Biopython code that builds the backbone (N, CA, C, O; Angstrom):
import numpy as np
from Bio.PDB.StructureBuilder import StructureBuilder

atoms = [
    (1, "UNK", "N", (-4.060, 12.178, 34.726)),
    (1, "UNK", "CA", (-3.780, 13.480, 34.428)),
    (1, "UNK", "C", (-5.184, 14.006, 33.725)),
    (1, "UNK", "O", (-5.591, 13.574, 32.647)),
    (2, "UNK", "N", (-5.707, 14.793, 34.347)),
    (2, "UNK", "CA", (-6.846, 15.600, 33.848)),
    (2, "UNK", "C", (-6.840, 16.831, 33.487)),
    (2, "UNK", "O", (-6.719, 17.727, 34.322)),
    (3, "UNK", "N", (-6.981, 17.093, 32.058)),
    (3, "UNK", "CA", (-6.432, 18.574, 31.525)),
    (3, "UNK", "C", (-7.800, 19.393, 31.282)),
    (3, "UNK", "O", (-8.824, 18.844, 30.876)),
    (4, "UNK", "N", (-7.726, 20.458, 31.509)),
    (4, "UNK", "CA", (-8.923, 21.538, 31.182)),
    (4, "UNK", "C", (-8.478, 22.515, 30.093)),
    (4, "UNK", "O", (-7.484, 23.231, 30.215)),
    (5, "UNK", "N", (-9.262, 22.500, 29.039)),
    (5, "UNK", "CA", (-9.208, 23.394, 27.976)),
    (5, "UNK", "C", (-9.148, 24.921, 28.303)),
    (5, "UNK", "O", (-10.030, 25.377, 29.030)),
    (6, "UNK", "N", (-8.123, 25.784, 27.794)),
    (6, "UNK", "CA", (-8.117, 26.971, 27.787)),
    (6, "UNK", "C", (-7.473, 27.403, 26.689)),
    (6, "UNK", "O", (-6.817, 26.557, 26.081)),
    (7, "UNK", "N", (-7.495, 28.648, 26.226)),
    (7, "UNK", "CA", (-6.876, 29.380, 25.346)),
    (7, "UNK", "C", (-5.713, 30.113, 25.760)),
    (7, "UNK", "O", (-5.608, 30.745, 26.811)),
    (8, "UNK", "N", (-4.653, 29.954, 24.658)),
    (8, "UNK", "CA", (-3.429, 30.705, 24.976)),
    (8, "UNK", "C", (-3.383, 31.803, 23.677)),
    (8, "UNK", "O", (-3.258, 31.576, 22.473)),
    (9, "UNK", "N", (-3.513, 32.915, 24.313)),
    (9, "UNK", "CA", (-3.473, 34.285, 23.449)),
    (9, "UNK", "C", (-1.889, 34.762, 23.609)),
    (9, "UNK", "O", (-1.456, 35.065, 24.720)),
    (10, "UNK", "N", (-1.070, 34.808, 22.440)),
    (10, "UNK", "CA", (0.126, 35.192, 22.221)),
    (10, "UNK", "C", (0.110, 36.538, 21.503)),
    (10, "UNK", "O", (-0.605, 36.811, 20.538)),
    (11, "UNK", "N", (0.909, 37.270, 22.043)),
    (11, "UNK", "CA", (1.134, 38.737, 21.534)),
    (11, "UNK", "C", (2.443, 39.046, 21.182)),
    (11, "UNK", "O", (3.278, 39.134, 22.082)),
    (12, "UNK", "N", (2.766, 39.227, 20.011)),
    (12, "UNK", "CA", (4.069, 39.759, 19.621)),
    (12, "UNK", "C", (4.294, 41.262, 19.108)),
    (12, "UNK", "O", (3.959, 41.538, 17.956)),
    (13, "UNK", "N", (4.803, 42.148, 19.865)),
    (13, "UNK", "CA", (4.654, 43.482, 19.711)),
    (13, "UNK", "C", (5.726, 44.243, 20.201)),
    (13, "UNK", "O", (6.548, 43.701, 20.939)),
    (14, "UNK", "N", (5.842, 45.552, 19.859)),
    (14, "UNK", "CA", (6.943, 46.655, 20.234)),
    (14, "UNK", "C", (7.033, 46.704, 22.104)),
    (14, "UNK", "O", (6.091, 46.672, 22.895)),
    (15, "UNK", "N", (8.136, 46.769, 22.316)),
    (15, "UNK", "CA", (8.489, 46.901, 23.747)),
    (15, "UNK", "C", (8.129, 48.094, 24.520)),
    (15, "UNK", "O", (8.028, 48.217, 25.741)),
    (16, "UNK", "N", (7.903, 49.206, 23.302)),
    (16, "UNK", "CA", (7.449, 50.466, 23.818)),
    (16, "UNK", "C", (5.978, 50.642, 24.464)),
    (16, "UNK", "O", (5.613, 51.577, 25.177)),
    (17, "UNK", "N", (5.252, 49.574, 24.066)),
    (17, "UNK", "CA", (3.718, 49.766, 24.403)),
    (17, "UNK", "C", (3.550, 48.827, 25.705)),
    (17, "UNK", "O", (2.458, 48.878, 26.272)),
    (18, "UNK", "N", (4.514, 48.003, 26.206)),
    (18, "UNK", "CA", (4.404, 47.210, 27.267)),
    (18, "UNK", "C", (3.268, 47.714, 28.318)),
    (18, "UNK", "O", (2.143, 47.227, 28.430)),
    (19, "UNK", "N", (3.759, 48.692, 28.993)),
    (19, "UNK", "CA", (2.846, 49.264, 30.095)),
    (19, "UNK", "C", (1.288, 49.605, 29.717)),
    (19, "UNK", "O", (0.392, 49.230, 30.473)),
    (20, "UNK", "N", (1.065, 50.170, 28.784)),
    (20, "UNK", "CA", (-0.198, 50.449, 28.471)),
    (20, "UNK", "C", (-0.980, 49.146, 28.003)),
    (20, "UNK", "O", (-2.161, 49.003, 28.319)),
    (21, "UNK", "N", (-0.253, 48.127, 27.187)),
    (21, "UNK", "CA", (-0.831, 46.937, 26.840)),
    (21, "UNK", "C", (-0.985, 46.101, 27.931)),
    (21, "UNK", "O", (-1.886, 45.269, 27.822)),
    (22, "UNK", "N", (-0.292, 46.105, 29.032)),
    (22, "UNK", "CA", (-0.402, 45.230, 30.084)),
    (22, "UNK", "C", (-1.971, 45.694, 30.876)),
    (22, "UNK", "O", (-2.901, 44.957, 31.206)),
    (23, "UNK", "N", (-1.822, 47.249, 31.022)),
    (23, "UNK", "CA", (-3.088, 47.696, 31.809)),
    (23, "UNK", "C", (-4.339, 47.200, 30.877)),
    (23, "UNK", "O", (-5.325, 46.758, 31.467)),
    (24, "UNK", "N", (-4.342, 47.250, 29.588)),
    (24, "UNK", "CA", (-5.368, 46.884, 28.715)),
    (24, "UNK", "C", (-5.696, 45.338, 29.034)),
    (24, "UNK", "O", (-6.828, 44.914, 29.266)),
    (25, "UNK", "N", (-4.676, 44.670, 29.012)),
    (25, "UNK", "CA", (-5.273, 43.282, 29.124)),
    (25, "UNK", "C", (-5.794, 42.932, 30.451)),
    (25, "UNK", "O", (-6.738, 42.144, 30.502)),
    (26, "UNK", "N", (-5.352, 43.367, 31.418)),
    (26, "UNK", "CA", (-5.666, 43.281, 32.793)),
    (26, "UNK", "C", (-7.116, 43.550, 33.042)),
    (26, "UNK", "O", (-7.850, 42.830, 33.718)),
    (27, "UNK", "N", (-7.504, 44.793, 32.356)),
    (27, "UNK", "CA", (-8.609, 45.476, 32.404)),
    (27, "UNK", "C", (-9.539, 44.936, 31.534)),
    (27, "UNK", "O", (-10.675, 45.392, 31.665)),
    (28, "UNK", "N", (-9.370, 44.046, 30.637)),
    (28, "UNK", "CA", (-10.124, 43.152, 29.989)),
    (28, "UNK", "C", (-10.421, 41.728, 30.439)),
    (28, "UNK", "O", (-11.083, 40.920, 29.788)),
    (29, "UNK", "N", (-9.863, 41.510, 31.618)),
    (29, "UNK", "CA", (-9.984, 40.075, 32.281)),
    (29, "UNK", "C", (-9.013, 39.158, 32.216)),
    (29, "UNK", "O", (-9.267, 37.996, 32.534)),
    (30, "UNK", "N", (-7.850, 39.503, 31.828)),
    (30, "UNK", "CA", (-6.343, 38.364, 31.842)),
    (30, "UNK", "C", (-6.166, 38.597, 33.460)),
    (30, "UNK", "O", (-6.084, 39.692, 34.016)),
    (31, "UNK", "N", (-6.130, 37.382, 34.040)),
    (31, "UNK", "CA", (-5.673, 37.152, 35.661)),
    (31, "UNK", "C", (-4.136, 37.087, 35.696)),
    (31, "UNK", "O", (-3.565, 37.209, 36.780)),
    (32, "UNK", "N", (-3.414, 36.895, 34.518)),
    (32, "UNK", "CA", (-2.050, 36.996, 34.610)),
    (32, "UNK", "C", (-1.492, 37.165, 33.227)),
    (32, "UNK", "O", (-2.180, 37.415, 32.237)),
    (33, "UNK", "N", (-0.082, 36.995, 33.238)),
    (33, "UNK", "CA", (0.644, 36.950, 31.717)),
    (33, "UNK", "C", (1.989, 36.523, 32.077)),
    (33, "UNK", "O", (2.442, 36.314, 33.203)),
    (34, "UNK", "N", (2.568, 36.424, 30.916)),
    (34, "UNK", "CA", (4.317, 36.158, 30.998)),
    (34, "UNK", "C", (4.836, 36.988, 29.690)),
    (34, "UNK", "O", (4.298, 36.958, 28.584)),
    (35, "UNK", "N", (5.928, 37.689, 30.033)),
    (35, "UNK", "CA", (6.426, 38.679, 29.029)),
    (35, "UNK", "C", (7.725, 38.039, 28.742)),
    (35, "UNK", "O", (8.348, 37.558, 29.689)),
    (36, "UNK", "N", (8.250, 37.972, 27.436)),
    (36, "UNK", "CA", (9.657, 37.644, 27.322)),
    (36, "UNK", "C", (10.163, 38.549, 26.342)),
    (36, "UNK", "O", (9.362, 39.318, 25.810)),
    (37, "UNK", "N", (11.588, 38.583, 25.961)),
    (37, "UNK", "CA", (12.056, 39.437, 25.086)),
    (37, "UNK", "C", (11.801, 38.712, 23.631)),
    (37, "UNK", "O", (11.514, 37.514, 23.621)),
    (38, "UNK", "N", (11.892, 39.345, 22.579)),
    (38, "UNK", "CA", (11.502, 38.604, 21.137)),
    (38, "UNK", "C", (12.354, 39.536, 20.237)),
    (38, "UNK", "O", (12.485, 40.754, 20.352)),
    (39, "UNK", "N", (12.933, 38.665, 19.270)),
    (39, "UNK", "CA", (13.648, 39.167, 17.929)),
    (39, "UNK", "C", (13.136, 38.606, 16.929)),
    (39, "UNK", "O", (12.638, 37.484, 17.027)),
    (40, "UNK", "N", (13.167, 39.270, 15.814)),
    (40, "UNK", "CA", (12.718, 38.839, 14.676)),
    (40, "UNK", "C", (12.736, 39.525, 13.449)),
    (40, "UNK", "O", (13.424, 40.545, 13.386)),
    (41, "UNK", "N", (12.043, 39.115, 12.365)),
    (41, "UNK", "CA", (11.692, 39.936, 11.267)),
    (41, "UNK", "C", (10.326, 39.659, 10.629)),
    (41, "UNK", "O", (9.705, 38.601, 10.525)),
    (42, "UNK", "N", (10.004, 41.012, 10.198)),
    (42, "UNK", "CA", (8.401, 40.757, 9.502)),
    (42, "UNK", "C", (8.030, 42.012, 8.861)),
    (42, "UNK", "O", (8.933, 42.843, 8.768)),
    (43, "UNK", "N", (7.093, 42.261, 8.486)),
    (43, "UNK", "CA", (6.491, 43.377, 7.589)),
    (43, "UNK", "C", (6.965, 44.696, 7.843)),
    (43, "UNK", "O", (6.925, 45.548, 6.955)),
    (44, "UNK", "N", (7.473, 44.970, 9.141)),
    (44, "UNK", "CA", (7.945, 46.170, 9.493)),
    (44, "UNK", "C", (9.524, 46.287, 9.702)),
    (44, "UNK", "O", (10.071, 47.232, 10.271)),
    (45, "UNK", "N", (10.142, 45.227, 9.177)),
    (45, "UNK", "CA", (11.511, 45.044, 9.303)),
    (45, "UNK", "C", (12.052, 44.201, 10.322)),
    (45, "UNK", "O", (11.358, 43.382, 10.924)),
    (46, "UNK", "N", (13.337, 44.387, 10.543)),
    (46, "UNK", "CA", (14.165, 43.384, 11.740)),
    (46, "UNK", "C", (14.019, 43.999, 13.021)),
    (46, "UNK", "O", (14.310, 45.195, 13.006)),
    (47, "UNK", "N", (13.636, 43.519, 14.182)),
    (47, "UNK", "CA", (13.372, 43.836, 15.367)),
    (47, "UNK", "C", (14.366, 43.100, 16.133)),
    (47, "UNK", "O", (14.033, 41.978, 16.514)),
    (48, "UNK", "N", (15.709, 43.597, 16.474)),
    (48, "UNK", "CA", (16.708, 43.002, 16.884)),
    (48, "UNK", "C", (16.884, 43.390, 18.449)),
    (48, "UNK", "O", (17.864, 42.924, 19.031)),
    (49, "UNK", "N", (16.071, 44.138, 19.086)),
    (49, "UNK", "CA", (16.140, 44.413, 20.436)),
    (49, "UNK", "C", (17.616, 45.159, 20.921)),
    (49, "UNK", "O", (18.028, 45.249, 22.078)),
    (50, "UNK", "N", (18.202, 45.608, 19.812)),
    (50, "UNK", "CA", (19.558, 46.214, 20.087)),
    (50, "UNK", "C", (19.504, 47.410, 21.069)),
    (50, "UNK", "O", (20.433, 47.706, 21.821)),
    (51, "UNK", "N", (18.231, 48.119, 20.982)),
    (51, "UNK", "CA", (17.812, 49.329, 21.915)),
    (51, "UNK", "C", (16.431, 49.252, 22.331)),
    (51, "UNK", "O", (15.614, 48.753, 21.558)),
    (52, "UNK", "N", (16.077, 49.684, 23.453)),
    (52, "UNK", "CA", (14.719, 49.407, 24.015)),
    (52, "UNK", "C", (13.595, 49.891, 23.021)),
    (52, "UNK", "O", (12.500, 49.330, 23.058)),
    (53, "UNK", "N", (13.845, 50.953, 22.101)),
    (53, "UNK", "CA", (12.897, 51.310, 21.239)),
    (53, "UNK", "C", (12.756, 50.470, 20.126)),
    (53, "UNK", "O", (11.711, 50.477, 19.476)),
    (54, "UNK", "N", (13.817, 49.660, 19.806)),
    (54, "UNK", "CA", (13.440, 48.819, 18.717)),
    (54, "UNK", "C", (13.191, 47.264, 19.024)),
    (54, "UNK", "O", (13.115, 46.412, 18.139)),
    (55, "UNK", "N", (13.077, 47.017, 20.360)),
    (55, "UNK", "CA", (12.898, 45.714, 20.814)),
    (55, "UNK", "C", (11.448, 45.371, 20.562)),
    (55, "UNK", "O", (10.604, 46.223, 20.284)),
    (56, "UNK", "N", (11.207, 44.093, 20.674)),
    (56, "UNK", "CA", (9.892, 43.354, 20.726)),
    (56, "UNK", "C", (9.829, 42.597, 21.937)),
    (56, "UNK", "O", (10.811, 42.135, 22.518)),
    (57, "UNK", "N", (8.474, 42.473, 22.344)),
    (57, "UNK", "CA", (8.092, 41.495, 23.581)),
    (57, "UNK", "C", (6.877, 40.286, 23.080)),
    (57, "UNK", "O", (6.109, 40.402, 22.125)),
    (58, "UNK", "N", (6.951, 39.428, 23.787)),
    (58, "UNK", "CA", (6.184, 38.490, 23.574)),
    (58, "UNK", "C", (5.412, 38.076, 24.682)),
    (58, "UNK", "O", (5.996, 37.374, 25.508)),
    (59, "UNK", "N", (4.084, 38.391, 24.903)),
    (59, "UNK", "CA", (3.232, 38.238, 25.817)),
    (59, "UNK", "C", (2.246, 37.164, 25.675)),
    (59, "UNK", "O", (1.584, 37.006, 24.649)),
    (60, "UNK", "N", (2.149, 36.351, 26.829)),
    (60, "UNK", "CA", (1.463, 34.908, 26.668)),
    (60, "UNK", "C", (0.424, 35.169, 27.664)),
    (60, "UNK", "O", (0.823, 35.633, 28.732)),
    (61, "UNK", "N", (-0.964, 34.941, 27.512)),
    (61, "UNK", "CA", (-2.006, 35.048, 28.343)),
    (61, "UNK", "C", (-2.803, 33.661, 28.295)),
    (61, "UNK", "O", (-3.089, 33.224, 27.181)),
    (62, "UNK", "N", (-3.162, 32.976, 29.382)),
    (62, "UNK", "CA", (-3.668, 31.768, 29.339)),
    (62, "UNK", "C", (-4.974, 32.109, 29.886)),
    (62, "UNK", "O", (-4.946, 32.641, 30.997)),
    (63, "UNK", "N", (-6.103, 31.922, 29.353)),
    (63, "UNK", "CA", (-7.606, 32.457, 29.485)),
    (63, "UNK", "C", (-8.611, 31.548, 29.131)),
    (63, "UNK", "O", (-8.361, 30.410, 28.735)),
    (64, "UNK", "N", (-9.718, 31.999, 29.255)),
    (64, "UNK", "CA", (-10.746, 31.275, 28.718)),
    (64, "UNK", "C", (-10.930, 31.889, 27.142)),
    (64, "UNK", "O", (-10.379, 32.870, 26.644)),
    (65, "UNK", "N", (-11.847, 31.008, 26.583)),
    (65, "UNK", "CA", (-12.091, 31.448, 25.240)),
    (65, "UNK", "C", (-12.694, 32.933, 25.110)),
    (65, "UNK", "O", (-12.192, 33.628, 24.227)),
    (66, "UNK", "N", (-13.637, 33.450, 25.832)),
    (66, "UNK", "CA", (-14.263, 34.735, 25.845)),
    (66, "UNK", "C", (-13.283, 35.846, 26.047)),
    (66, "UNK", "O", (-13.328, 36.944, 25.494)),
    (67, "UNK", "N", (-12.477, 35.468, 26.826)),
    (67, "UNK", "CA", (-11.385, 36.346, 27.572)),
    (67, "UNK", "C", (-10.352, 36.834, 26.332)),
    (67, "UNK", "O", (-10.058, 37.989, 26.025)),
    (68, "UNK", "N", (-9.913, 35.609, 25.738)),
    (68, "UNK", "CA", (-9.067, 35.502, 24.724)),
    (68, "UNK", "C", (-9.702, 36.323, 23.387)),
    (68, "UNK", "O", (-8.936, 37.026, 22.729)),
    (69, "UNK", "N", (-10.799, 36.236, 23.095)),
    (69, "UNK", "CA", (-11.454, 36.904, 22.150)),
    (69, "UNK", "C", (-11.763, 38.417, 22.278)),
    (69, "UNK", "O", (-11.852, 39.211, 21.341)),
    (70, "UNK", "N", (-11.903, 38.669, 23.543)),
    (70, "UNK", "CA", (-12.276, 40.308, 23.981)),
    (70, "UNK", "C", (-11.245, 40.811, 23.731)),
    (70, "UNK", "O", (-11.243, 41.695, 22.874)),
    (71, "UNK", "N", (-9.898, 40.401, 24.440)),
    (71, "UNK", "CA", (-8.760, 40.898, 24.286)),
    (71, "UNK", "C", (-8.101, 41.061, 22.716)),
    (71, "UNK", "O", (-7.573, 42.095, 22.305)),
    (72, "UNK", "N", (-8.228, 40.035, 22.085)),
    (72, "UNK", "CA", (-7.643, 40.102, 20.586)),
    (72, "UNK", "C", (-8.500, 41.112, 19.946)),
    (72, "UNK", "O", (-7.849, 42.034, 19.453)),
    (73, "UNK", "N", (-9.845, 41.204, 19.808)),
    (73, "UNK", "CA", (-10.720, 42.195, 19.151)),
    (73, "UNK", "C", (-10.099, 43.600, 19.846)),
    (73, "UNK", "O", (-9.719, 44.510, 19.108)),
    (74, "UNK", "N", (-10.032, 43.700, 21.087)),
    (74, "UNK", "CA", (-9.518, 45.122, 21.323)),
    (74, "UNK", "C", (-8.284, 45.554, 20.780)),
    (74, "UNK", "O", (-8.087, 46.685, 20.336)),
    (75, "UNK", "N", (-7.377, 44.543, 20.829)),
    (75, "UNK", "CA", (-6.003, 44.806, 20.320)),
    (75, "UNK", "C", (-5.938, 45.225, 18.977)),
    (75, "UNK", "O", (-5.336, 46.237, 18.618)),
    (76, "UNK", "N", (-6.614, 44.382, 18.151)),
    (76, "UNK", "CA", (-6.954, 44.528, 16.767)),
    (76, "UNK", "C", (-7.392, 45.987, 16.401)),
    (76, "UNK", "O", (-6.903, 46.626, 15.470)),
    (77, "UNK", "N", (-8.412, 46.458, 17.280)),
    (77, "UNK", "CA", (-9.031, 47.751, 17.117)),
    (77, "UNK", "C", (-8.113, 48.810, 17.534)),
    (77, "UNK", "O", (-8.038, 49.803, 16.811)),
    (78, "UNK", "N", (-7.441, 48.745, 18.537)),
    (78, "UNK", "CA", (-6.755, 49.817, 19.130)),
    (78, "UNK", "C", (-5.224, 49.829, 18.766)),
    (78, "UNK", "O", (-4.622, 50.902, 18.807)),
    (79, "UNK", "N", (-4.704, 48.897, 18.481)),
    (79, "UNK", "CA", (-3.189, 48.760, 18.326)),
    (79, "UNK", "C", (-2.935, 48.637, 16.987)),
    (79, "UNK", "O", (-2.220, 49.514, 16.504)),
    (80, "UNK", "N", (-3.417, 47.604, 16.121)),
    (80, "UNK", "CA", (-2.836, 47.203, 14.893)),
    (80, "UNK", "C", (-2.514, 48.423, 13.927)),
    (80, "UNK", "O", (-1.454, 48.418, 13.301)),
    (81, "UNK", "N", (-3.346, 49.384, 13.811)),
    (81, "UNK", "CA", (-2.917, 50.441, 12.990)),
    (81, "UNK", "C", (-1.732, 51.270, 13.100)),
    (81, "UNK", "O", (-1.245, 51.858, 12.134)),
    (82, "UNK", "N", (-1.200, 51.324, 14.459)),
    (82, "UNK", "CA", (0.010, 51.944, 14.890)),
    (82, "UNK", "C", (1.099, 51.427, 15.297)),
    (82, "UNK", "O", (2.140, 52.067, 15.449)),
    (83, "UNK", "N", (0.932, 49.965, 15.556)),
    (83, "UNK", "CA", (2.146, 49.364, 16.211)),
    (83, "UNK", "C", (2.364, 48.156, 15.409)),
    (83, "UNK", "O", (1.366, 47.702, 14.850)),
    (84, "UNK", "N", (3.591, 47.491, 15.231)),
    (84, "UNK", "CA", (3.827, 46.400, 15.044)),
    (84, "UNK", "C", (3.336, 45.256, 15.872)),
    (84, "UNK", "O", (3.883, 44.998, 16.944)),
    (85, "UNK", "N", (2.234, 44.494, 15.377)),
    (85, "UNK", "CA", (1.613, 43.434, 16.496)),
    (85, "UNK", "C", (1.446, 42.346, 15.674)),
    (85, "UNK", "O", (1.325, 42.500, 14.459)),
    (86, "UNK", "N", (1.426, 41.263, 16.197)),
    (86, "UNK", "CA", (0.725, 40.112, 15.857)),
    (86, "UNK", "C", (-0.006, 39.413, 17.039)),
    (86, "UNK", "O", (0.272, 39.706, 18.202)),
    (87, "UNK", "N", (-0.988, 38.442, 16.706)),
    (87, "UNK", "CA", (-1.628, 37.836, 17.807)),
    (87, "UNK", "C", (-1.864, 36.501, 17.133)),
    (87, "UNK", "O", (-2.064, 36.316, 15.932)),
    (88, "UNK", "N", (-1.809, 35.618, 18.084)),
    (88, "UNK", "CA", (-2.339, 34.265, 17.426)),
    (88, "UNK", "C", (-2.958, 33.407, 18.944)),
    (88, "UNK", "O", (-2.501, 33.634, 20.064)),
    (89, "UNK", "N", (-3.944, 32.527, 18.683)),
    (89, "UNK", "CA", (-4.686, 31.958, 19.661)),
    (89, "UNK", "C", (-4.557, 30.252, 19.239)),
    (89, "UNK", "O", (-4.773, 29.731, 18.145)),
    (90, "UNK", "N", (-4.145, 29.642, 20.474)),
    (90, "UNK", "CA", (-4.009, 28.308, 20.506)),
    (90, "UNK", "C", (-5.029, 27.474, 21.493)),
    (90, "UNK", "O", (-5.330, 27.980, 22.574)),
    (91, "UNK", "N", (-5.386, 26.611, 21.237)),
    (91, "UNK", "CA", (-6.222, 25.859, 22.457)),
    (91, "UNK", "C", (-5.236, 24.914, 23.231)),
    (91, "UNK", "O", (-4.515, 24.175, 22.559)),
    (92, "UNK", "N", (-5.170, 24.893, 24.367)),
    (92, "UNK", "CA", (-4.217, 24.311, 25.184)),
    (92, "UNK", "C", (-4.943, 23.514, 26.398)),
    (92, "UNK", "O", (-6.066, 23.862, 26.764)),
    (93, "UNK", "N", (-4.378, 22.619, 26.903)),
    (93, "UNK", "CA", (-4.835, 21.688, 28.267)),
    (93, "UNK", "C", (-4.098, 22.267, 29.401)),
    (93, "UNK", "O", (-2.875, 22.333, 29.275)),
    (94, "UNK", "N", (-4.661, 22.718, 30.537)),
    (94, "UNK", "CA", (-4.069, 23.213, 31.792)),
    (94, "UNK", "C", (-4.459, 22.225, 32.918)),
    (94, "UNK", "O", (-5.592, 21.761, 33.034)),
    (95, "UNK", "N", (-3.446, 21.954, 33.714)),
    (95, "UNK", "CA", (-3.606, 21.192, 34.714)),
    (95, "UNK", "C", (-4.309, 21.704, 35.904)),
    (95, "UNK", "O", (-5.046, 20.980, 36.574)),
    (96, "UNK", "N", (-4.055, 23.133, 36.215)),
    (96, "UNK", "CA", (-4.566, 23.849, 37.381)),
    (96, "UNK", "C", (-5.670, 24.752, 37.105)),
    (96, "UNK", "O", (-5.500, 25.937, 37.394)),
    (97, "UNK", "N", (-6.919, 24.342, 36.526)),
    (97, "UNK", "CA", (-7.644, 25.075, 36.002)),
    (97, "UNK", "C", (-8.156, 26.376, 36.875)),
    (97, "UNK", "O", (-8.640, 27.370, 36.334)),
    (98, "UNK", "N", (-8.013, 26.259, 38.063)),
    (98, "UNK", "CA", (-8.433, 27.337, 38.845)),
    (98, "UNK", "C", (-7.574, 28.418, 38.844)),
    (98, "UNK", "O", (-8.007, 29.419, 39.416)),
    (99, "UNK", "N", (-6.136, 28.507, 38.207)),
    (99, "UNK", "CA", (-5.458, 29.513, 37.985)),
    (99, "UNK", "C", (-5.741, 30.475, 36.631)),
    (99, "UNK", "O", (-5.166, 31.532, 36.372)),
    (100, "UNK", "N", (-6.717, 29.857, 35.894)),
    (100, "UNK", "CA", (-6.944, 30.533, 34.541)),
    (100, "UNK", "C", (-8.253, 30.639, 34.469)),
    (100, "UNK", "O", (-8.778, 31.153, 33.481)),
]
sb = StructureBuilder()
sb.init_structure("model")
sb.init_model(0)
sb.init_chain("A")
sb.init_seg("    ")
for serial, (resi, resn, name, xyz) in enumerate(atoms, 1):
    if name == "N":
        sb.init_residue(resn, " ", resi, " ")
    sb.init_atom(name, np.array(xyz, "f"), 0.0, 1.0, " ", f" {name:<3s}", serial, name[0])
structure = sb.get_structure()
């Protein structure tokens, strides 16, 4: 099994910004993404997904290091001040490098 190193950029944010956020990450170079519903508690209180406006989503993007950095920098600049959002980046190995 030969792995190829990529980055996993994980974004946890408000569901209300999903459409705009997806357009931004695609424009910034993401080839794909996975979105799941998320619940939790943080600096802006409990996010329980009881109704759409209070729900959170988790977006995962597998990409190269440059793309992860570009997306993360853009999101920090354009979203952090106005939305509940956290980002984290992990190094991962993928088996189908041509997909990412």
